[in-house]
C-alpha positions as CSV (number, residue, x, y, z in Angstrom):
1,M,-16.3,-3.3,-21.0
2,F,-13.6,-6.0,-20.8
3,G,-11.1,-3.5,-19.3
4,W,-13.5,-2.6,-16.5
5,I,-14.0,-6.3,-15.6
6,I,-10.3,-6.9,-15.5
7,T,-9.7,-3.8,-13.5
8,L,-12.4,-4.7,-11.0
9,V,-11.0,-8.2,-10.6
10,A,-7.5,-6.7,-10.0
11,T,-8.7,-3.9,-7.8
12,L,-11.1,-5.8,-5.4
13,P,-8.3,-7.7,-3.6
14,F,-6.4,-4.4,-3.2
15,L,-9.5,-2.7,-1.7
16,V,-10.2,-5.7,0.7
17,L,-6.6,-5.8,1.8
18,S,-6.4,-2.0,2.2
19,V,-9.4,-2.1,4.6
20,F,-8.0,-5.0,6.5
21,L,-4.5,-3.3,6.8
22,F,-6.0,0.1,7.5
23,K,-7.6,-1.3,10.7
24,G,-4.0,-2.0,11.9
25,K,-4.2,-5.7,11.4
26,G,-2.6,-8.0,8.9
27,A,1.1,-7.0,9.3
28,F,1.9,-10.6,8.4
29,L,0.7,-9.8,4.8
30,I,3.4,-7.2,4.4
31,A,6.3,-8.6,2.4
32,G,9.6,-8.4,4.2
33,F,7.9,-7.8,7.6
34,N,6.5,-11.3,7.7
35,T,10.0,-12.8,7.2
36,M,11.6,-10.9,10.0
37,S,12.6,-12.7,13.2
38,D,10.3,-12.1,16.2
39,S,13.0,-10.0,17.9
40,K,13.3,-7.8,14.9
41,K,9.5,-7.5,14.5
42,A,9.3,-6.3,18.1
43,E,11.3,-3.2,17.1
44,Y,8.5,-2.0,14.8
45,D,5.1,-0.5,15.4
46,E,3.0,-3.1,13.5
47,K,-0.2,-1.1,13.7
48,A,1.4,2.1,12.2
49,L,3.1,0.1,9.4
50,S,-0.2,-1.8,8.6
51,K,-2.1,1.5,8.5
52,A,0.4,3.1,6.2
53,V,0.4,0.1,3.8
54,G,-3.4,0.1,3.9
55,K,-3.4,3.7,2.8
56,L,-1.0,2.9,0.0
57,L,-3.1,0.1,-1.3
58,L,-6.2,2.3,-1.2
59,V,-4.6,5.0,-3.2
60,L,-3.2,2.5,-5.7
61,S,-6.5,0.8,-6.2
62,L,-8.2,4.2,-6.8
63,L,-5.6,5.0,-9.4
64,M,-6.1,1.7,-11.1
65,F,-9.7,2.8,-11.9
66,L,-8.3,5.6,-14.0
67,F,-6.7,3.1,-16.5
68,P,-9.9,1.7,-18.1
69,L,-11.6,5.1,-17.8
70,A,-8.8,6.7,-19.8
71,I,-9.2,3.9,-22.4
72,Q,-13.0,4.3,-22.5
73,L,-12.7,8.1,-23.0
74,E,-9.9,7.6,-25.5
75,A,-7.7,10.0,-23.5
76,M,-4.3,8.6,-23.5
77,W,-3.0,11.5,-21.5
78,L,-5.2,10.4,-18.6
79,F,-3.8,6.9,-18.9
80,W,-0.2,8.2,-18.8
81,V,-0.8,10.7,-16.0
82,S,-2.5,7.9,-13.9
83,F,0.3,5.5,-14.7
84,A,2.9,8.1,-13.7
85,L,1.1,8.9,-10.4
86,F,0.9,5.1,-9.7
87,M,4.7,4.8,-10.1
88,V,5.4,8.0,-8.1
89,V,3.2,6.9,-5.2
90,T,4.7,3.4,-5.2
91,F,8.3,4.5,-5.3
92,G,7.6,7.5,-3.0
93,F,6.1,5.2,-0.4
94,V,9.1,2.8,-0.6
95,I,11.5,5.7,0.0
96,Y,9.2,7.2,2.7
97,A,8.9,3.8,4.5
98,N,12.6,3.0,4.4
99,T,14.1,6.3,5.5
100,G,14.0,8.0,8.9
101,N,13.0,4.9,11.0
102,R,9.4,6.0,10.6
103,F,7.9,2.7,11.9
104,K,10.3,1.8,14.6
105,K,9.2,2.0,18.1
106,T,10.7,5.0,20.0
107,N,10.5,4.1,23.6
108,I,12.2,1.3,25.5
109,S,8.9,0.5,27.1
110,D,7.4,0.0,23.6
111,L,9.9,-2.8,23.1
112,G,8.4,-4.8,26.0
113,E,11.4,-4.5,28.2
């Protein structure tokens, strides 16, 4: 029971932030993006970046619910599978987001010039 409470407390902020980011708002909450200069921020599609991070947080929060479930069911294999998926999704997203200029604006007109 205690594991469920801890998971709920840890997961609720993830869920709230994922909904907020999924709407394309809240780019200021994204680490690294919020510290960029305004000219550098103008090169990126804030809405697309926010939506992608929102999806990431939603997936991670759903995976977090598997941790106490695995403990409750005494299925350590489920815990380790969910933990591995959590890590793969996290590192996979970091690689995805930082390669191929996926969130950069493509047109000169998108840059406000």
